[in-house]
C-alpha positions as YAML, in Angstrom:
chain: A
units: angstrom
residues:
- id: 1
  name: UNK
  ca: [54.99, 96.50, 24.16]
- id: 2
  name: UNK
  ca: [56.73, 93.65, 22.24]
- id: 3
  name: UNK
  ca: [56.69, 95.71, 19.21]
- id: 4
  name: UNK
  ca: [58.84, 98.47, 20.52]
- id: 5
  name: UNK
  ca: [61.15, 96.18, 22.45]
- id: 6
  name: UNK
  ca: [61.59, 94.20, 19.11]
- id: 7
  name: UNK
  ca: [62.43, 97.84, 17.18]
- id: 8
  name: UNK
  ca: [65.10, 98.78, 20.21]
- id: 9
  name: UNK
  ca: [66.77, 95.26, 19.85]
- id: 10
  name: UNK
  ca: [66.77, 95.64, 16.01]
- id: 11
  name: UNK
  ca: [68.34, 99.16, 16.18]
- id: 12
  name: UNK
  ca: [70.71, 98.12, 18.56]
- id: 13
  name: UNK
  ca: [72.10, 94.96, 16.83]
- id: 14
  name: UNK
  ca: [72.18, 97.31, 13.75]
- id: 15
  name: UNK
  ca: [74.21, 99.80, 15.66]
- id: 16
  name: UNK
  ca: [76.64, 96.76, 16.72]
- id: 17
  name: UNK
  ca: [77.03, 95.99, 13.06]
- id: 18
  name: UNK
  ca: [77.94, 99.23, 12.00]
- id: 19
  name: UNK
  ca: [80.53, 99.73, 14.64]
- id: 20
  name: UNK
  ca: [81.89, 96.39, 13.92]
- id: 21
  name: UNK
  ca: [81.89, 97.18, 10.02]
- id: 22
  name: UNK
  ca: [83.71, 100.52, 10.91]
- id: 23
  name: UNK
  ca: [86.32, 98.93, 13.12]
- id: 24
  name: UNK
  ca: [87.17, 96.20, 10.34]
- id: 25
  name: UNK
  ca: [87.29, 99.00, 7.80]
- id: 26
  name: UNK
  ca: [89.77, 101.18, 10.03]
- id: 27
  name: UNK
  ca: [91.98, 97.94, 10.66]
- id: 28
  name: UNK
  ca: [93.13, 98.05, 7.05]
- id: 29
  name: UNK
  ca: [93.85, 94.81, 4.52]
- id: 30
  name: UNK
  ca: [96.51, 92.38, 5.50]
- id: 31
  name: UNK
  ca: [99.59, 91.36, 3.37]
- id: 32
  name: UNK
  ca: [98.46, 88.04, 1.32]
- id: 33
  name: UNK
  ca: [101.63, 86.80, 0.34]
- id: 34
  name: UNK
  ca: [103.11, 83.64, 1.75]
- id: 35
  name: UNK
  ca: [106.69, 84.27, 0.38]
- id: 36
  name: UNK
  ca: [109.37, 82.52, 2.29]
- id: 37
  name: UNK
  ca: [112.57, 84.33, 2.93]
- id: 38
  name: UNK
  ca: [115.00, 82.01, 3.63]
- id: 39
  name: UNK
  ca: [118.65, 82.85, 2.96]
- id: 40
  name: UNK
  ca: [117.54, 86.63, 2.88]
- id: 41
  name: UNK
  ca: [119.19, 89.31, 4.83]
- id: 42
  name: UNK
  ca: [116.97, 92.14, 6.44]
- id: 43
  name: UNK
  ca: [117.72, 95.28, 8.25]
- id: 44
  name: UNK
  ca: [115.23, 96.94, 10.06]
- id: 45
  name: UNK
  ca: [115.44, 100.56, 12.08]
- id: 46
  name: UNK
  ca: [113.77, 101.11, 15.20]
- id: 47
  name: UNK
  ca: [112.58, 97.71, 15.72]
- id: 48
  name: UNK
  ca: [112.21, 97.70, 19.30]
- id: 49
  name: UNK
  ca: [108.82, 98.82, 19.20]
- id: 50
  name: UNK
  ca: [105.72, 99.28, 17.24]
- id: 51
  name: UNK
  ca: [105.50, 98.65, 13.51]
- id: 52
  name: UNK
  ca: [109.25, 97.80, 13.41]
- id: 53
  name: UNK
  ca: [108.99, 94.90, 16.01]
- id: 54
  name: UNK
  ca: [105.83, 93.55, 14.41]
- id: 55
  name: UNK
  ca: [107.42, 93.69, 10.91]
- id: 56
  name: UNK
  ca: [110.66, 91.88, 12.35]
- id: 57
  name: UNK
  ca: [108.63, 89.11, 13.70]
- id: 58
  name: UNK
  ca: [107.04, 88.51, 10.49]
- id: 59
  name: UNK
  ca: [110.01, 88.33, 8.33]
- id: 60
  name: UNK
  ca: [111.84, 86.36, 11.05]
- id: 61
  name: UNK
  ca: [109.21, 83.73, 10.68]
- id: 62
  name: UNK
  ca: [109.38, 83.72, 7.01]
- id: 63
  name: UNK
  ca: [112.88, 82.48, 7.46]
- id: 64
  name: UNK
  ca: [114.69, 85.74, 6.82]
- id: 65
  name: UNK
  ca: [117.87, 86.62, 8.80]
- id: 66
  name: UNK
  ca: [117.07, 90.04, 10.83]
- id: 67
  name: UNK
  ca: [118.98, 92.59, 11.99]
- id: 68
  name: UNK
  ca: [117.08, 95.42, 14.24]
- id: 69
  name: UNK
  ca: [118.79, 98.78, 14.66]
- id: 70
  name: UNK
  ca: [118.15, 100.72, 18.03]
- id: 71
  name: UNK
  ca: [118.87, 103.52, 19.78]
- id: 72
  name: UNK
  ca: [118.40, 102.14, 23.14]
- id: 73
  name: UNK
  ca: [120.10, 98.71, 23.76]
- id: 74
  name: UNK
  ca: [118.42, 98.04, 26.91]
- id: 75
  name: UNK
  ca: [114.99, 98.12, 25.37]
- id: 76
  name: UNK
  ca: [116.47, 96.43, 21.92]
- id: 77
  name: UNK
  ca: [117.44, 93.40, 23.96]
- id: 78
  name: UNK
  ca: [114.11, 93.25, 25.21]
- id: 79
  name: UNK
  ca: [112.79, 93.69, 22.03]
- id: 80
  name: UNK
  ca: [115.07, 90.91, 20.56]
- id: 81
  name: UNK
  ca: [113.99, 88.36, 22.99]
- id: 82
  name: UNK
  ca: [110.33, 88.86, 22.30]
- id: 83
  name: UNK
  ca: [110.92, 88.68, 18.54]
- id: 84
  name: UNK
  ca: [113.11, 85.58, 18.74]
- id: 85
  name: UNK
  ca: [110.36, 83.66, 21.02]
- id: 86
  name: UNK
  ca: [107.28, 84.83, 18.97]
- id: 87
  name: UNK
  ca: [108.86, 84.15, 15.45]
- id: 88
  name: UNK
  ca: [110.48, 80.75, 16.68]
- id: 89
  name: UNK
  ca: [114.26, 82.26, 15.12]
- id: 90
  name: UNK
  ca: [117.13, 82.77, 16.31]
- id: 91
  name: UNK
  ca: [118.62, 84.11, 13.40]
- id: 92
  name: UNK
  ca: [117.81, 87.64, 14.68]
- id: 93
  name: UNK
  ca: [120.57, 90.28, 15.71]
- id: 94
  name: UNK
  ca: [120.67, 93.59, 17.62]
- id: 95
  name: UNK
  ca: [122.96, 96.51, 16.76]
- id: 96
  name: UNK
  ca: [123.01, 100.17, 18.28]
- id: 97
  name: UNK
  ca: [121.66, 103.02, 15.76]
- id: 98
  name: UNK
  ca: [121.28, 106.30, 16.75]
- id: 99
  name: UNK
  ca: [119.84, 107.83, 13.63]
- id: 100
  name: UNK
  ca: [120.13, 111.35, 15.40]
- id: 101
  name: UNK
  ca: [124.09, 110.82, 15.18]
- id: 102
  name: UNK
  ca: [125.74, 110.51, 11.56]
- id: 103
  name: UNK
  ca: [128.59, 108.91, 13.42]
- id: 104
  name: UNK
  ca: [126.29, 106.01, 14.73]
- id: 105
  name: UNK
  ca: [124.96, 105.82, 11.33]
- id: 106
  name: UNK
  ca: [128.46, 105.32, 9.76]
- id: 107
  name: UNK
  ca: [129.35, 102.78, 12.34]
- id: 108
  name: UNK
  ca: [126.16, 100.67, 12.32]
- id: 109
  name: UNK
  ca: [126.56, 100.76, 8.38]
- id: 110
  name: UNK
  ca: [130.19, 99.50, 8.89]
- id: 111
  name: UNK
  ca: [129.35, 96.49, 11.07]
- id: 112
  name: UNK
  ca: [126.48, 95.60, 8.42]
- id: 113
  name: UNK
  ca: [128.90, 95.57, 5.62]
- id: 114
  name: UNK
  ca: [131.39, 93.34, 7.71]
- id: 115
  name: UNK
  ca: [128.96, 90.85, 8.93]
- id: 116
  name: UNK
  ca: [126.28, 90.91, 6.04]
- id: 117
  name: UNK
  ca: [127.69, 89.45, 2.86]
- id: 118
  name: UNK
  ca: [124.25, 90.44, 1.34]
- id: 119
  name: UNK
  ca: [121.65, 92.59, 2.10]
- id: 120
  name: UNK
  ca: [118.15, 92.17, 0.52]
- id: 121
  name: UNK
  ca: [115.82, 94.16, 2.37]
- id: 122
  name: UNK
  ca: [116.48, 97.52, 3.81]
- id: 123
  name: UNK
  ca: [113.47, 98.81, 6.03]
- id: 124
  name: UNK
  ca: [113.83, 102.25, 7.15]
- id: 125
  name: UNK
  ca: [111.25, 102.07, 9.57]
- id: 126
  name: UNK
  ca: [112.47, 104.38, 12.80]
- id: 127
  name: UNK
  ca: [111.19, 107.81, 13.34]
- id: 128
  name: UNK
  ca: [110.12, 110.79, 15.87]
- id: 129
  name: UNK
  ca: [107.05, 112.87, 15.77]
- id: 130
  name: UNK
  ca: [105.59, 116.24, 17.19]
- id: 131
  name: UNK
  ca: [108.55, 116.64, 19.61]
- id: 132
  name: UNK
  ca: [109.91, 119.86, 21.08]
- id: 133
  name: UNK
  ca: [112.42, 121.66, 19.04]
- id: 134
  name: UNK
  ca: [115.68, 120.14, 19.63]
- id: 135
  name: UNK
  ca: [118.63, 119.57, 17.11]
- id: 136
  name: UNK
  ca: [120.70, 116.02, 16.47]
- id: 137
  name: UNK
  ca: [124.36, 115.60, 17.51]
- id: 138
  name: UNK
  ca: [125.18, 116.88, 14.18]
- id: 139
  name: UNK
  ca: [122.98, 120.41, 14.54]
- id: 140
  name: UNK
  ca: [120.14, 119.30, 12.26]
- id: 141
  name: UNK
  ca: [116.12, 119.79, 13.40]
- id: 142
  name: UNK
  ca: [115.37, 116.53, 15.00]
- id: 143
  name: UNK
  ca: [112.59, 115.33, 12.95]
- id: 144
  name: UNK
  ca: [114.38, 116.27, 9.64]
- id: 145
  name: UNK
  ca: [117.27, 114.49, 10.94]
- id: 146
  name: UNK
  ca: [116.41, 111.29, 12.36]
- id: 147
  name: UNK
  ca: [113.50, 110.74, 9.65]
- id: 148
  name: UNK
  ca: [115.20, 111.80, 6.79]
- id: 149
  name: UNK
  ca: [119.01, 112.36, 7.04]
- id: 150
  name: UNK
  ca: [119.78, 109.63, 9.24]
- id: 151
  name: UNK
  ca: [117.85, 107.15, 6.87]
- id: 152
  name: UNK
  ca: [119.12, 109.03, 3.71]
- id: 153
  name: UNK
  ca: [123.02, 108.55, 5.04]
- id: 154
  name: UNK
  ca: [122.41, 104.68, 6.17]
- id: 155
  name: UNK
  ca: [120.88, 104.14, 2.59]
- id: 156
  name: UNK
  ca: [123.74, 105.54, 0.74]
- id: 157
  name: UNK
  ca: [126.22, 103.60, 2.69]
- id: 158
  name: UNK
  ca: [124.74, 100.14, 2.18]
- id: 159
  name: UNK
  ca: [123.72, 100.63, -1.35]
- id: 160
  name: UNK
  ca: [126.51, 98.74, -2.98]
- id: 161
  name: UNK
  ca: [125.73, 96.01, -0.77]
- id: 162
  name: UNK
  ca: [121.91, 95.93, -1.98]
- id: 163
  name: UNK
  ca: [122.95, 96.19, -5.52]
- id: 164
  name: UNK
  ca: [125.08, 93.36, -5.07]
- id: 165
  name: UNK
  ca: [122.43, 91.43, -3.34]
- id: 166
  name: UNK
  ca: [119.72, 92.29, -6.16]
- id: 167
  name: UNK
  ca: [116.85, 91.86, -6.69]
- id: 168
  name: UNK
  ca: [116.49, 93.93, -3.52]
- id: 169
  name: UNK
  ca: [114.40, 96.23, -1.87]
- id: 170
  name: UNK
  ca: [114.34, 99.59, 0.14]
- id: 171
  name: UNK
  ca: [111.43, 100.71, 2.00]
- id: 172
  name: UNK
  ca: [110.77, 104.04, 3.47]
- id: 173
  name: UNK
  ca: [107.94, 104.42, 6.11]
- id: 174
  name: UNK
  ca: [106.51, 107.63, 5.53]
- id: 175
  name: UNK
  ca: [103.17, 109.04, 6.29]
- id: 176
  name: UNK
  ca: [99.92, 110.57, 4.81]
- id: 177
  name: UNK
  ca: [100.83, 113.87, 6.61]
- id: 178
  name: UNK
  ca: [103.27, 114.42, 3.89]
- id: 179
  name: UNK
  ca: [100.38, 115.74, 2.34]
- id: 180
  name: UNK
  ca: [99.78, 118.59, 5.46]
- id: 181
  name: UNK
  ca: [102.43, 121.17, 6.48]
- id: 182
  name: UNK
  ca: [103.65, 123.54, 4.36]
- id: 183
  name: UNK
  ca: [103.38, 120.95, 1.58]
- id: 184
  name: UNK
  ca: [106.97, 121.44, 0.18]
- id: 185
  name: UNK
  ca: [110.56, 121.42, 1.57]
- id: 186
  name: UNK
  ca: [111.33, 124.70, 3.03]
- id: 187
  name: UNK
  ca: [115.05, 124.75, 1.46]
- id: 188
  name: UNK
  ca: [115.70, 128.41, 3.21]
- id: 189
  name: UNK
  ca: [115.15, 126.96, 6.50]
- id: 190
  name: UNK
  ca: [115.24, 123.42, 6.40]
- id: 191
  name: UNK
  ca: [116.39, 123.30, 10.15]
- id: 192
  name: UNK
  ca: [113.03, 125.38, 11.15]
- id: 193
  name: UNK
  ca: [115.11, 127.74, 12.96]
- id: 194
  name: UNK
  ca: [113.06, 130.54, 12.46]
- id: 195
  name: UNK
  ca: [109.50, 129.13, 12.95]
- id: 196
  name: UNK
  ca: [109.18, 126.09, 14.45]
- id: 197
  name: UNK
  ca: [105.95, 123.86, 14.23]
- id: 198
  name: UNK
  ca: [105.98, 120.27, 15.88]
- id: 199
  name: UNK
  ca: [103.67, 118.97, 13.49]
- id: 200
  name: UNK
  ca: [104.84, 121.17, 10.36]
- id: 201
  name: UNK
  ca: [108.15, 120.08, 10.77]
- id: 202
  name: UNK
  ca: [106.95, 116.46, 11.10]
- id: 203
  name: UNK
  ca: [104.85, 116.64, 8.08]
- id: 204
  name: UNK
  ca: [108.10, 118.11, 6.07]
- id: 205
  name: UNK
  ca: [110.19, 115.29, 7.04]
- id: 206
  name: UNK
  ca: [107.98, 112.82, 5.80]
- id: 207
  name: UNK
  ca: [107.58, 114.40, 2.74]
- id: 208
  name: UNK
  ca: [111.40, 114.34, 2.60]
- id: 209
  name: UNK
  ca: [110.95, 110.83, 2.94]
- id: 210
  name: UNK
  ca: [108.79, 110.53, -0.21]
- id: 211
  name: UNK
  ca: [110.76, 112.91, -2.12]
- id: 212
  name: UNK
  ca: [114.27, 110.61, -1.32]
- id: 213
  name: UNK
  ca: [112.24, 107.37, -2.60]
- id: 214
  name: UNK
  ca: [111.38, 109.42, -5.87]
- id: 215
  name: UNK
  ca: [114.92, 110.48, -6.92]
- id: 216
  name: UNK
  ca: [116.66, 107.15, -5.58]
- id: 217
  name: UNK
  ca: [114.31, 105.15, -7.72]
- id: 218
  name: UNK
  ca: [115.41, 107.05, -10.80]
- id: 219
  name: UNK
  ca: [119.20, 106.83, -9.81]
- id: 220
  name: UNK
  ca: [118.67, 102.78, -9.44]
- id: 221
  name: UNK
  ca: [116.80, 101.99, -12.59]
- id: 222
  name: UNK
  ca: [118.48, 99.20, -14.42]
- id: 223
  name: UNK
  ca: [120.23, 98.04, -10.94]
- id: 224
  name: UNK
  ca: [117.17, 95.67, -9.94]
- id: 225
  name: UNK
  ca: [116.93, 97.30, -6.57]
- id: 226
  name: UNK
  ca: [113.67, 98.71, -6.01]
- id: 227
  name: UNK
  ca: [112.69, 101.62, -3.41]
- id: 228
  name: UNK
  ca: [109.27, 102.45, -2.45]
- id: 229
  name: UNK
  ca: [107.59, 104.78, 0.32]
- id: 230
  name: UNK
  ca: [104.37, 103.97, 2.43]
- id: 231
  name: UNK
  ca: [101.62, 105.16, 4.92]
- id: 232
  name: UNK
  ca: [101.19, 102.22, 7.56]
- id: 233
  name: UNK
  ca: [98.08, 104.24, 8.63]
- id: 234
  name: UNK
  ca: [97.29, 105.70, 11.87]
- id: 235
  name: UNK
  ca: [98.45, 103.27, 14.54]
- id: 236
  name: UNK
  ca: [98.65, 103.36, 18.01]
- id: 237
  name: UNK
  ca: [102.41, 103.31, 18.88]
- id: 238
  name: UNK
  ca: [104.98, 105.10, 21.16]
- id: 239
  name: UNK
  ca: [105.81, 107.68, 17.90]
- id: 240
  name: UNK
  ca: [102.57, 109.88, 19.28]
- id: 241
  name: UNK
  ca: [103.87, 110.36, 22.76]
- id: 242
  name: UNK
  ca: [104.77, 114.18, 22.24]
- id: 243
  name: UNK
  ca: [101.04, 114.36, 20.92]
- id: 244
  name: UNK
  ca: [97.77, 115.22, 22.31]
- id: 245
  name: UNK
  ca: [96.77, 111.58, 20.94]
- id: 246
  name: UNK
  ca: [98.81, 109.94, 23.62]
- id: 247
  name: UNK
  ca: [96.54, 111.17, 26.51]
- id: 248
  name: UNK
  ca: [94.43, 108.59, 28.22]
- id: 249
  name: UNK
  ca: [90.98, 110.62, 27.85]
- id: 250
  name: UNK
  ca: [91.84, 109.95, 24.10]
- id: 251
  name: UNK
  ca: [92.23, 105.93, 24.31]
- id: 252
  name: UNK
  ca: [88.57, 104.85, 23.57]
- id: 253
  name: UNK
  ca: [88.69, 107.07, 20.24]
- id: 254
  name: UNK
  ca: [92.27, 105.65, 19.59]
- id: 255
  name: UNK
  ca: [91.33, 101.97, 20.19]
- id: 256
  name: UNK
  ca: [88.34, 102.04, 17.68]
- id: 257
  name: UNK
  ca: [89.95, 104.58, 14.88]
- id: 258
  name: UNK
  ca: [93.66, 103.47, 14.82]
- id: 259
  name: UNK
  ca: [95.21, 100.45, 13.70]
- id: 260
  name: UNK
  ca: [97.24, 98.15, 16.25]
- id: 261
  name: UNK
  ca: [101.01, 97.87, 15.44]
- id: 262
  name: UNK
  ca: [100.54, 94.41, 14.02]
- id: 263
  name: UNK
  ca: [97.93, 95.84, 11.59]
- id: 264
  name: UNK
  ca: [99.87, 98.83, 11.03]
- id: 265
  name: UNK
  ca: [102.98, 96.87, 9.78]
- id: 266
  name: UNK
  ca: [101.18, 94.85, 6.84]
- id: 267
  name: UNK
  ca: [101.82, 97.52, 4.28]
- id: 268
  name: UNK
  ca: [105.60, 97.35, 5.38]
- id: 269
  name: UNK
  ca: [105.39, 93.59, 4.98]
- id: 270
  name: UNK
  ca: [103.68, 93.65, 1.60]
- id: 271
  name: UNK
  ca: [106.23, 96.34, 0.19]
- id: 272
  name: UNK
  ca: [109.07, 93.68, 1.45]
- id: 273
  name: UNK
  ca: [107.82, 90.41, 0.31]
- id: 274
  name: UNK
  ca: [104.93, 90.63, -2.21]
- id: 275
  name: UNK
  ca: [105.26, 89.44, -5.34]
- id: 276
  name: UNK
  ca: [103.08, 92.17, -6.75]
- id: 277
  name: UNK
  ca: [105.78, 94.56, -5.50]
- id: 278
  name: UNK
  ca: [108.50, 92.66, -7.75]
- id: 279
  name: UNK
  ca: [110.09, 95.26, -9.84]
- id: 280
  name: UNK
  ca: [107.89, 98.00, -8.65]
- id: 281
  name: UNK
  ca: [109.93, 101.49, -7.78]
- id: 282
  name: UNK
  ca: [109.23, 104.94, -6.85]
- id: 283
  name: UNK
  ca: [105.66, 104.25, -5.58]
- id: 284
  name: UNK
  ca: [103.91, 105.52, -2.83]
- id: 285
  name: UNK
  ca: [101.66, 102.72, -0.81]
- id: 286
  name: UNK
  ca: [98.67, 102.90, 1.84]
- id: 287
  name: UNK
  ca: [96.92, 99.78, 2.88]
- id: 288
  name: UNK
  ca: [99.01, 97.43, 0.59]
- id: 289
  name: UNK
  ca: [98.07, 99.50, -2.63]
- id: 290
  name: UNK
  ca: [99.90, 102.01, -4.85]
- id: 291
  name: UNK
  ca: [98.08, 105.27, -4.17]
- id: 292
  name: UNK
  ca: [98.86, 108.59, -5.71]
- id: 293
  name: UNK
  ca: [101.19, 110.83, -3.58]
- id: 294
  name: UNK
  ca: [100.82, 114.54, -2.86]
- id: 295
  name: UNK
  ca: [101.60, 117.15, -5.80]
- id: 296
  name: UNK
  ca: [104.47, 118.35, -3.68]
- id: 297
  name: UNK
  ca: [106.02, 114.79, -3.70]
- id: 298
  name: UNK
  ca: [105.71, 114.72, -7.16]
- id: 299
  name: UNK
  ca: [108.09, 117.89, -7.74]
- id: 300
  name: UNK
  ca: [111.06, 116.25, -9.82]
- id: 301
  name: UNK
  ca: [113.20, 119.66, -8.72]
- id: 302
  name: UNK
  ca: [112.25, 119.54, -5.29]
- id: 303
  name: UNK
  ca: [113.48, 115.73, -4.98]
- id: 304
  name: UNK
  ca: [116.53, 116.62, -6.88]
- id: 305
  name: UNK
  ca: [117.38, 119.38, -4.90]
- id: 306
  name: UNK
  ca: [116.99, 117.58, -1.46]
- id: 307
  name: UNK
  ca: [119.27, 114.99, -2.50]
- id: 308
  name: UNK
  ca: [121.72, 117.42, -3.46]
- id: 309
  name: UNK
  ca: [121.52, 119.11, -0.01]
- id: 310
  name: UNK
  ca: [121.12, 116.02, 1.93]
- id: 311
  name: UNK
  ca: [124.38, 114.51, 0.51]
- id: 312
  name: UNK
  ca: [126.23, 118.01, 1.65]
- id: 313
  name: UNK
  ca: [124.47, 117.69, 4.94]
- id: 314
  name: UNK
  ca: [125.80, 114.05, 5.89]
- id: 315
  name: UNK
  ca: [129.01, 114.64, 4.49]
- id: 316
  name: UNK
  ca: [128.85, 112.55, 0.92]
- id: 317
  name: UNK
  ca: [128.97, 115.57, -1.62]
- id: 318
  name: UNK
  ca: [131.56, 114.98, -4.02]
...
């Protein structure tokens, strides 16, 4: 009897060890830089929850002056209090920012330019995912409008301040899903009016993030302003509220396979502070490491065309 019991116990221990190793693997690596950010100013969009809030806590803890842009001011106030308490810093500020409104983006950028003599790090983090078909205030498909166009306009409006504060960094939070969907931007139906897919539109908006990063990096050569895109991992956040992933039935699997927001923020933090990323631009990262983006995201002609169309759509065409 003893032998079977020992075998069962050994098998159980082995199974638990495998589960633990798997859990550690899915958590991903952590940013290892200890860089301090005193006298540095950071703007983070969508920092009232999830990855953005965790990023704000860490950067504030490192001494940065942090401005968070949030659509919902009441939730933003709650997040602001939590970030201050957890970071031990009071040098954190909240401004209203609705990326589904170009007017709101312009108002937010104007406040930043008036209040911040320097801007060292811009983190374009906010986003929506898999939502039913709807349009922004300006008539853009919601996911493309918020995830790409709102951040495109914000970046362009703050670009001179970033250049003046160089060396500075721009970080675009994209997703591995930029590899999926159609694999290319549908320039003839950019607002998905003819054939809408929640997942397809999300994938296309994340592809736009990477193409924008690619084109902007070329235009910033020689300025000491870098721009990089990243996949944070599959993270348990409110971003999945419109998908089956938010189901309580899915929670046990999500708990095991998904990262927490704190774990999901590590690649963003790495891009923002790591000495390894000094002077590195136009790259795509996952798990704090540079990896190859999709073939569609390496299309220079598509990146340039998206840039030109984006300028026109947000009213910056010259």
